[in-house]
Structure formats: structure tokens, C-alpha cells
BANUVO-562488 format. One record per residue: residue in one letter; x, y, z negated of N, C-alpha, C, O in turn. Coordinates in steps of 0.1 Angstrom, whole numbers, padded with zeros to 4 digits, always signed. Last residue first. Layout:
AXYZXYZXYZXYZ...
END
This chain:
D-0899+1143+0140-0902+1156+0147-0901+1168+0138-0903+1179+0143K-0873+1121+0133-0885+1128+0128-0887+1141+0136-0878+1148+0138C-0861+1091+0148-0860+1105+0145-0873+1111+0141-0884+1107+0147T-0865+1065+0155-0864+1068+0140-0864+1083+0137-0865+1087+0126L-0864+1062+0182-0875+1056+0175-0876+1061+0160-0887+1060+0154K-0840+1075+0188-0853+1081+0193-0865+1075+0186-0874+1082+0183Q-0822+1057+0177-0823+1071+0172-0836+1077+0176-0842+1085+0168Y-0826+1034+0192-0829+1034+0178-0831+1048+0172-0840+1050+0164R-0817+1043+0217-0831+1039+0215-0835+1039+0201-0846+1044+0197Q-0790+1046+0210-0798+1057+0215-0813+1055+0213-0820+1064+0209L-0784+1019+0205-0784+1029+0194-0791+1042+0197-0797+1048+0189L-0786+1009+0230-0795+1004+0220-0796+1014+0208-0806+1017+0202L-0765+1022+0243-0778+1024+0247-0789+1020+0237-0799+1027+0235A-0744+1010+0228-0745+1025+0228-0760+1028+0232-0766+1037+0227V-0746+0983+0235-0748+0987+0221-0751+1002+0220-0759+1007+0213I-0740+0985+0262-0753+0980+0258-0756+0985+0244-0767+0989+0241Q-0713+0993+0260-0723+1002+0267-0737+0998+0263-0746+1006+0261S-0702+0970+0249-0701+0983+0242-0711+0993+0247-0717+1001+0240E-0706+0951+0269-0713+0950+0256-0713+0963+0248-0723+0966+0242D-0711+0966+0301-0704+0958+0292-0711+0959+0278-0720+0966+0276L-0733+0965+0329-0729+0971+0317-0722+0961+0308-0725+0949+0308N-0744+0955+0352-0729+0955+0351-0724+0962+0338-0712+0963+0336K-0771+0958+0353-0766+0944+0350-0751+0944+0348-0745+0934+0343D-0785+0985+0335-0777+0980+0347-0771+0967+0344-0765+0965+0333F-0816+0982+0319-0802+0983+0318-0795+0978+0331-0800+0969+0337G-0843+0980+0314-0839+0989+0324-0824+0992+0324-0819+1002+0329Y-0852+0960+0297-0847+0972+0291-0844+0983+0301-0842+0995+0297A-0857+0941+0316-0868+0946+0308-0864+0959+0301-0873+0968+0299E-0831+0935+0325-0841+0942+0334-0852+0948+0327-0857+0959+0330M-0821+0922+0303-0815+0934+0307-0824+0942+0316-0825+0955+0315V-0838+0900+0304-0839+0909+0293-0833+0922+0296-0838+0933+0293A-0830+0887+0327-0844+0891+0326-0845+0901+0315-0853+0911+0316A-0803+0882+0322-0806+0891+0333-0821+0896+0332-0824+0908+0334D-0805+0864+0301-0799+0877+0299-0803+0887+0309-0805+0898+0306N-0817+0843+0315-0825+0850+0304-0819+0863+0301-0826+0873+0299A-0796+0835+0331-0809+0840+0337-0817+0847+0327-0823+0858+0330R-0778+0828+0311-0775+0839+0320-0787+0844+0327-0788+0856+0329H-0791+0806+0300-0789+0818+0292-0785+0830+0301-0790+0841+0298A-0790+0788+0322-0803+0793+0316-0801+0805+0308-0810+0814+0309K-0763+0784+0325-0771+0790+0336-0784+0796+0331-0788+0806+0335L-0758+0771+0301-0751+0784+0304-0759+0791+0315-0761+0803+0314L-0773+0748+0304-0776+0757+0293-0770+0771+0296-0776+0781+0294E-0760+0736+0326-0775+0739+0327-0779+0750+0316-0786+0759+0319P-0734+0731+0317-0737+0741+0327-0751+0745+0328-0754+0757+0331F-0717+0725+0292-0731+0723+0294-0737+0734+0304-0743+0743+0300L-0691+0733+0290-0694+0718+0291-0708+0715+0294-0712+0704+0297L-0693+0759+0285-0688+0755+0299-0690+0740+0301-0691+0736+0312M-0698+0763+0259-0709+0762+0268-0705+0758+0282-0714+0754+0290N-0688+0752+0232-0681+0754+0244-0692+0752+0255-0694+0741+0260G-0706+0757+0211-0692+0757+0208-0684+0759+0221-0674+0766+0221Y-0732+0752+0217-0728+0766+0218-0713+0768+0214-0708+0779+0214L-0735+0724+0216-0740+0731+0227-0734+0745+0229-0730+0750+0240D-0724+0718+0190-0718+0713+0202-0722+0721+0214-0713+0725+0222A-0742+0732+0174-0728+0735+0173-0720+0730+0185-0711+0737+0190L-0765+0719+0180-0764+0732+0184-0749+0737+0183-0745+0745+0191T-0755+0685+0190-0760+0695+0180-0759+0709+0186-0753+0711+0197A-0766+0661+0213-0757+0672+0210-0763+0681+0199-0775+0683+0200D-0784+0642+0222-0774+0638+0212-0765+0649+0207-0757+0647+0198P-0799+0654+0242-0805+0651+0230-0796+0647+0219-0799+0648+0207Y-0795+0673+0265-0785+0668+0257-0790+0664+0243-0786+0671+0234K-0818+0684+0276-0810+0675+0285-0799+0668+0277-0793+0658+0282E-0827+0702+0259-0833+0689+0258-0825+0679+0267-0827+0667+0265R-0815+0725+0267-0810+0719+0254-0815+0704+0254-0808+0696+0249A-0831+0731+0289-0816+0728+0291-0811+0721+0278-0803+0712+0280D-0854+0738+0277-0854+0726+0285-0840+0722+0287-0837+0710+0288L-0847+0762+0264-0851+0750+0256-0851+0738+0264-0847+0727+0259I-0841+0777+0287-0831+0775+0277-0834+0763+0269-0826+0754+0266T-0867+0778+0299-0856+0771+0306-0844+0768+0296-0838+0758+0298Q-0880+0794+0281-0884+0780+0282-0873+0772+0289-0870+0760+0285A-0868+0818+0288-0867+0813+0274-0870+0798+0274-0863+0790+0267T-0877+0822+0313-0863+0820+0311-0860+0814+0297-0851+0806+0296Q-0905+0826+0307-0900+0815+0316-0886+0812+0314-0882+0800+0313E-0905+0848+0291-0910+0836+0286-0905+0824+0294-0902+0813+0289I-0895+0867+0310-0887+0863+0298-0892+0850+0292-0884+0842+0287K-0917+0867+0327-0904+0863+0332-0895+0859+0321-0888+0849+0322E-0937+0878+0310-0939+0865+0316-0925+0859+0321-0922+0847+0319R-0926+0904+0306-0928+0895+0295-0929+0880+0300-0923+0871+0294Q-0928+0913+0332-0915+0912+0326-0916+0903+0314-0907+0894+0312K-0956+0913+0336-0948+0905+0345-0934+0903+0339-0928+0892+0340P-0964+0932+0316-0968+0918+0316-0960+0909+0324-0957+0898+0320E-0936+0953+0306-0948+0951+0314-0952+0936+0314-0943+0928+0311V-0923+0963+0275-0923+0954+0287-0937+0954+0293-0947+0956+0287S-0900+0979+0257-0914+0981+0261-0916+0974+0275-0910+0978+0285P-0877+0961+0236-0881+0968+0248-0896+0970+0249-0903+0962+0243W-0868+0969+0202-0873+0960+0212-0877+0968+0225-0879+0980+0224P-0841+0977+0183-0851+0983+0192-0856+0974+0203-0848+0971+0212F-0837+0965+0150-0834+0962+0164-0845+0969+0173-0857+0966+0171N-0841+0967+0124-0837+0979+0131-0835+0977+0146-0831+0987+0153N-0848+0941+0115-0858+0952+0114-0854+0965+0121-0863+0973+0124Y-0824+0926+0122-0837+0924+0128-0846+0936+0127-0852+0940+0137V-0802+0939+0107-0801+0935+0121-0815+0934+0127-0818+0941+0137I-0810+0948+0081-0801+0956+0090-0802+0952+0104-0802+0961+0113D-0830+0930+0073-0831+0944+0070-0823+0952+0080-0827+0962+0086K-0823+0904+0079-0836+0909+0084-0836+0924+0083-0843+0930+0091S-0790+0896+0090-0799+0900+0079-0812+0906+0086-0812+0912+0096Y-0763+0874+0096-0775+0880+0101-0785+0884+0090-0787+0876+0080R-0731+0875+0097-0741+0874+0086-0753+0882+0091-0754+0894+0089Y-0706+0858+0115-0718+0867+0116-0727+0865+0104-0730+0853+0101D-0673+0853+0101-0686+0848+0106-0697+0859+0106-0696+0868+0098S-0651+0861+0087-0653+0866+0101-0666+0862+0107-0669+0867+0118K-0664+0864+0057-0651+0862+0063-0652+0869+0077-0654+0881+0078L-0693+0873+0068-0689+0864+0057-0675+0859+0062-0675+0850+0071R-0705+0906+0076-0697+0894+0079-0694+0886+0066-0693+0891+0055G-0734+0922+0089-0724+0920+0080-0715+0908+0084-0718+0902+0094C-0742+0937+0122-0743+0927+0111-0732+0928+0101-0721+0933+0104V-0738+0955+0143-0744+0960+0131-0744+0950+0119-0746+0954+0108A-0726+0942+0165-0722+0956+0162-0727+0960+0148-0720+0968+0141R-0737+0917+0167-0723+0918+0165-0719+0932+0160-0709+0934+0152T-0764+0924+0173-0760+0917+0160-0745+0919+0157-0742+0922+0146W-0761+0936+0198-0766+0944+0187-0762+0937+0174-0757+0944+0164A-0754+0913+0212-0745+0924+0212-0748+0933+0200-0740+0938+0193N-0777+0897+0209-0764+0893+0203-0754+0904+0202-0746+0904+0193H-0795+0912+0223-0797+0911+0209-0784+0906+0202-0781+0911+0191V-0783+0908+0249-0786+0922+0243-0787+0921+0228-0781+0929+0221S-0782+0882+0254-0769+0888+0252-0771+0902+0246-0763+0908+0239S-0810+0866+0236-0803+0872+0247-0790+0879+0243-0787+0880+0232T-0825+0856+0216-0814+0848+0220-0806+0854+0232-0796+0848+0237L-0845+0875+0214-0836+0873+0203-0824+0864+0206-0813+0866+0200I-0859+0872+0238-0853+0885+0234-0842+0882+0224-0831+0888+0225G-0868+0846+0236-0860+0850+0248-0853+0863+0244-0841+0864+0248F-0884+0845+0213-0872+0837+0214-0862+0842+0225-0850+0843+0223H-0904+0862+0221-0896+0866+0210-0883+0858+0210-0872+0864+0208Y-0915+0846+0242-0910+0860+0245-0900+0864+0234-0889+0869+0236L-0924+0824+0229-0913+0822+0238-0906+0836+0241-0894+0837+0243S-0932+0836+0195-0935+0831+0209-0922+0829+0217-0911+0832+0212A-0938+0830+0161-0929+0835+0172-0933+0829+0185-0936+0817+0185D-0951+0823+0137-0959+0826+0149-0951+0832+0160-0956+0840+0168P-0925+0835+0115-0937+0828+0118-0944+0832+0131-0943+0844+0134I-0892+0832+0114-0902+0842+0120-0914+0834+0123-0914+0826+0133L-0868+0828+0088-0878+0823+0097-0887+0834+0101-0890+0843+0094H-0833+0825+0081-0845+0833+0082-0855+0826+0091-0852+0819+0100A-0813+0807+0057-0818+0809+0071-0830+0818+0070-0837+0819+0060S-0808+0800+0032-0796+0803+0040-0800+0805+0055-0792+0806+0064D-0830+0792+0018-0826+0806+0017-0814+0810+0025-0810+0821+0025S-0846+0769+0042-0840+0773+0030-0836+0787+0030-0838+0794+0039C-0876+0758+0054-0865+0767+0057-0859+0772+0044-0866+0777+0035L-0889+0726+0061-0888+0738+0053-0876+0746+0056-0865+0740+0061V-0907+0710+0084-0893+0712+0081-0893+0726+0074-0896+0736+0079D-0933+0710+0091-0929+0699+0082-0914+0701+0078-0910+0694+0069P-0937+0730+0110-0939+0733+0096-0935+0722+0086-0935+0725+0074T-0909+0730+0133-0922+0726+0130-0924+0728+0115-0915+0728+0107M-0889+0755+0150-0891+0744+0140-0905+0742+0137-0914+0751+0139F-0869+0768+0176-0882+0766+0170-0882+0754+0161-0876+0744+0163G-0838+0786+0171-0847+0777+0177-0860+0775+0170-0861+0780+0158I-0804+0798+0177-0817+0799+0171-0826+0789+0177-0824+0784+0188P-0770+0804+0176-0780+0794+0178-0793+0796+0170-0792+0797+0158I-0758+0834+0190-0762+0827+0177-0772+0817+0180-0783+0820+0185Y-0736+0832+0217-0750+0833+0212-0751+0827+0199-0746+0816+0196A-0709+0829+0218-0714+0840+0225-0729+0843+0221-0733+0854+0221R-0690+0820+0188-0701+0817+0198-0706+0830+0205-0707+0840+0198K-0673+0828+0169-0667+0823+0181-0678+0820+0192-0674+0818+0204E-0684+0834+0146-0682+0845+0154-0677+0841+0168-0675+0849+0177S-0709+0811+0133-0695+0814+0138-0695+0826+0147-0703+0827+0156S-0733+0823+0109-0729+0815+0121-0716+0820+0126-0712+0831+0123V-0758+0828+0086-0744+0828+0088-0741+0818+0100-0746+0807+0100R-0786+0825+0088-0780+0837+0082-0765+0839+0085-0760+0850+0087P-0802+0814+0117-0793+0811+0107-0787+0825+0101-0785+0834+0109I-0836+0815+0124-0823+0822+0127-0814+0820+0115-0817+0824+0104L-0863+0798+0137-0853+0798+0126-0841+0805+0132-0836+0802+0142L-0897+0803+0142-0884+0805+0148-0874+0806+0136-0876+0814+0127Y-0924+0779+0138-0917+0791+0135-0903+0791+0141-0898+0781+0145N-0956+0764+0136-0943+0765+0141-0937+0779+0139-0944+0789+0138G-0974+0770+0105-0973+0766+0118-0958+0766+0123-0949+0768+0115K-0970+0778+0079-0982+0770+0082-0983+0765+0097-0991+0756+0100P-0941+0777+0059-0947+0780+0072-0960+0772+0074-0960+0760+0071M-0934+0787+0028-0940+0775+0035-0947+0780+0048-0958+0785+0047N-0914+0794+0006-0917+0800+0019-0922+0789+0029-0914+0784+0036E-0909+0797-0026-0917+0788-0017-0921+0796-0004-0930+0805-0005V-0884+0796-0049-0890+0804-0039-0896+0794-0029-0890+0785-0024H-0884+0774-0067-0882+0787-0072-0888+0797-0062-0896+0806-0065F-0909+0749-0062-0896+0755-0059-0896+0769-0065-0906+0775-0068H-0929+0730-0086-0927+0740-0075-0913+0744-0074-0905+0744-0083T-0931+0714-0107-0934+0708-0094-0933+0718-0083-0935+0714-0071P-0926+0730-0130-0916+0721-0125-0919+0714-0112-0910+0708-0106R-0934+0756-0142-0939+0751-0129-0929+0741-0123-0924+0744-0112E-0920+0762-0165-0935+0760-0167-0941+0755-0154-0952+0750-0154A-0896+0769-0157-0897+0755-0162-0912+0752-0164-0915+0740-0165L-0896+0795-0152-0899+0786-0141-0901+0772-0145-0906+0764-0138K-0884+0806-0174-0899+0807-0172-0904+0798-0161-0915+0793-0162V-0858+0800-0169-0864+0793-0180-0880+0794-0179-0887+0784-0181T-0854+0819-0149-0853+0805-0146-0860+0796-0156-0866+0787-0153G-0856+0843-0163-0865+0840-0152-0866+0825-0148-0876+0820-0145A-0835+0841-0181-0849+0841-0186-0859+0838-0175-0869+0831-0177S-0807+0822-0177-0816+0832-0170-0830+0831-0176-0836+0820-0175K-0794+0801-0186-0792+0814-0193-0801+0825-0188-0802+0836-0194S-0810+0769-0185-0804+0781-0179-0803+0793-0188-0811+0794-0198A-0824+0748-0195-0810+0750-0200-0803+0762-0194-0792+0765-0198L-0848+0748-0182-0848+0752-0196-0834+0755-0201-0832+0762-0211R-0840+0738-0157-0844+0752-0158-0844+0757-0173-0841+0768-0176F-0834+0711-0164-0824+0720-0158-0827+0735-0159-0819+0743-0163D-0859+0702-0173-0847+0703-0182-0837+0712-0177-0831+0720-0184C-0874+0704-0149-0878+0711-0161-0866+0713-0171-0864+0724-0176V-0860+0686-0133-0861+0700-0129-0865+0709-0141-0859+0719-0143A-0865+0662-0147-0851+0667-0145-0851+0682-0141-0842+0690-0146N-0892+0660-0144-0886+0662-0157-0872+0667-0156-0868+0675-0165V-0894+0656-0116-0901+0667-0123-0895+0670-0136-0892+0682-0139R-0879+0632-0114-0874+0644-0108-0881+0656-0113-0874+0667-0115K-0896+0614-0128-0882+0616-0132-0876+0629-0126-0868+0636-0133M-0919+0616-0114-0919+0622-0127-0904+0624-0132-0901+0633-0139C-0913+0601-0091-0915+0615-0090-0914+0622-0103-0908+0633-0104E-0911+0576-0103-0899+0582-0097-0901+0597-0095-0891+0605-0096P-0938+0572-0112-0927+0574-0122-0914+0580-0116-0907+0587-0122L-0967+0581-0107-0956+0580-0098-0943+0583-0106-0938+0594-0107K-0988+0587-0122-0988+0573-0117-0976+0571-0108-0974+0560-0103L-0987+0614-0126-0983+0605-0138-0982+0590-0133-0976+0582-0140L-0998+0624-0103-0984+0625-0105-0979+0615-0116-0968+0609-0115E-1025+0620-0106-1018+0612-0096-1003+0612-0098-0997+0602-0096V-1029+0638-0127-1032+0624-0129-1025+0615-0119-1020+0605-0122P-1022+0663-0115-1014+0657-0126-1016+0642-0128-1007+0635-0131N-1022+0668-0081-1031+0664-0092-1023+0657-0103-1016+0647-0100V-0999+0692-0069-1004+0678-0070-1013+0676-0082-1011+0683-0092D-0992+0717-0056-1002+0716-0066-1008+0702-0067-1020+0700-0066G-0959+0705-0047-0970+0716-0047-0979+0715-0059-0975+0712-0070L-0941+0686-0039-0952+0682-0047-0963+0692-0047-0975+0689-0047W-0917+0675-0018-0926+0687-0020-0939+0682-0027-0946+0675-0021L-0885+0665-0019-0899+0660-0023-0907+0673-0026-0904+0680-0036C-0861+0664+0007-0866+0669-0006-0880+0663-0008-0886+0656+0001W-0830+0661+0025-0843+0656+0021-0848+0662+0008-0840+0665-0001R-0814+0678+0051-0814+0676+0036-0828+0672+0033-0838+0678+0037P-0798+0670+0082-0810+0672+0074-0808+0670+0059-0801+0660+0055R-0778+0683+0102-0775+0676+0089-0787+0678+0080-0787+0687+0071R-0772+0697+0126-0782+0686+0125-0778+0677+0113-0776+0665+0115N-0758+0720+0127-0750+0708+0128-0759+0695+0127-0754+0684+0126I-0777+0741+0125-0767+0741+0136-0760+0728+0138-0758+0724+0149F-0793+0732+0102-0799+0735+0115-0789+0734+0127-0791+0728+0137E-0774+0730+0082-0782+0719+0085-0788+0720+0099-0789+0711+0107D-0763+0756+0081-0755+0745+0084-0763+0733+0089-0760+0726+0098S-0787+0773+0075-0778+0775+0086-0770+0763+0090-0771+0759+0102G-0812+0749+0064-0805+0762+0063-0796+0763+0075-0798+0756+0085D-0840+0729+0061-0829+0734+0070-0825+0747+0066-0833+0757+0065V-0850+0700+0048-0849+0714+0045-0838+0720+0052-0826+0716+0050S-0872+0675+0063-0859+0681+0059-0861+0695+0054-0871+0701+0056S-0897+0663+0060-0887+0657+0069-0873+0662+0066-0864+0655+0065I-0909+0659+0027-0907+0668+0038-0896+0662+0047-0887+0656+0042S-0931+0636+0012-0917+0640+0015-0917+0648+0027-0924+0646+0037R-0957+0646-0010-0953+0640+0003-0938+0644+0005-0934+0654-0001P-0985+0646-0031-0971+0647-0029-0967+0641-0016-0974+0631-0011H-1014+0666-0025-1008+0653-0026-0993+0654-0024-0989+0662-0016R-1024+0692-0022-1029+0684-0032-1021+0671-0035-1022+0665-0046N-1014+0705+0000-1009+0709-0013-1014+0701-0024-1009+0702-0036R-1028+0695+0022-1013+0693+0022-1008+0696+0008-0998+0690+0004K-1053+0705+0020-1051+0691+0016-1036+0688+0015-1032+0680+0006S-1053+0738+0006-1051+0729+0017-1049+0715+0012-1044+0713+0001M-1078+0754-0012-1065+0749-0012-1064+0738-0001-1072+0730+0000
END
């Protein structure tokens, strides 16, 4: 058992779609498998543990009542061990790019966002590209008019390119340029950055360079419009899933 799970500690934040995009951290207390003797010495922690137990026991759901036996644990525990890529489940349809980004393991991911453990700059570059965003717009569900990103329909069915080492390296470079451009505006939220990208020319330029690198990796003509890109992606999907 890791040392992290033996002792209570406060997590920097729990990020879902809204918290991540708008930089609104929610605080929590992660106790995990804390030593009961240590916990009994922490009255404020015990107040919260007892409140969780009472809340679960009052539920009409048998599964939730059963969880009252583990009041120091969350219902669902998706604990990243290292850095990960966060993709909001819901984001505005007004943005050209769904804001995604890397998070550190001290920030937990709530059920309103997806996480990709051990993601690289290459993965970030592909997923933040105009190609993947076109695919998302074509196949994702909607919450009112907002994009509803799903792992099963959007991510798992997305046809990734077959890249040469030089192409992968180029995408890694353009992906890092996007992150560097974001750092130029430390006071801006992702909602700010992607709400009107014309106000942030370095970021827009970085995304366009990344888009070009990803289009090249797919072998797509740079002049293709979004509907043509989606049509080619669907052709790739069909080839990958057809049975001989």
C-alpha cells in the first residue's frame, strides 16, 4: 500500500468539466485507507466521516447503503498515479477546440470529466487537433447544444493515424507550443483562451501549426473542409472495423 493511502491529506482540488475550464477548484479531503487510530485523533475529519456514513445510510439505494461501510472512501475512486490528460465531458459548442490539458495526480478527476493516464504530448496533439474536434462534433452526443464527449462513442471509435517517427516528433513539438502559448496568459482560464482565440494570437497560431502537422500525419490535403475530414475519418473507421 502506498504511503499516500495511509495518511489523510487534502487534495488540491477535484476537477470536473466546469472546474477545469473555468478554474474553479473544489476542495475535498481524501482519507483512503487511513489508520483508524490516527483518524480518531482528528475530530474534524471524524465529523465528515460520520456525515458521509449517515448520508449513505439514509439513501433508498441499496448500493449506497452498502457504501456506508466504507465512509472514508469515495463511491468511485479513479486515482491517477501520475500526470494525466483531462477531457471535459461537456463543453460549449461555440469553441473551435474542446479545452483539454494535463493534470497532476494531486488533482482528482470527477465524474464530469474523462482522464487518460500516461498520455504523451503526441496524444495531446492529436486530441486537441481540428481533425479530432471535427470527429467529435460529428459523432458526439449533446447536452442541449453543448458537446458531450464520451469515451465509448467519441474516443474509442476515433481512428488514429499511423505515423512515422518524424511525424510523431513534429506533433509533439506543435503540442508543446500550444501549452507554451497558454502559459503566456497565466491569469486566463481555458474559457477565456478558447472563448475568443483572436484575442490570443500565439495560441491560435500554435493550434493552426498543430492542425497542419496532424493533417499531414493523416495524409489529408490541407484545403479539406470539416465535412470532408469527417468523411475520410469514417472511411478509415470502416476499414478498421470491417470483418474479412
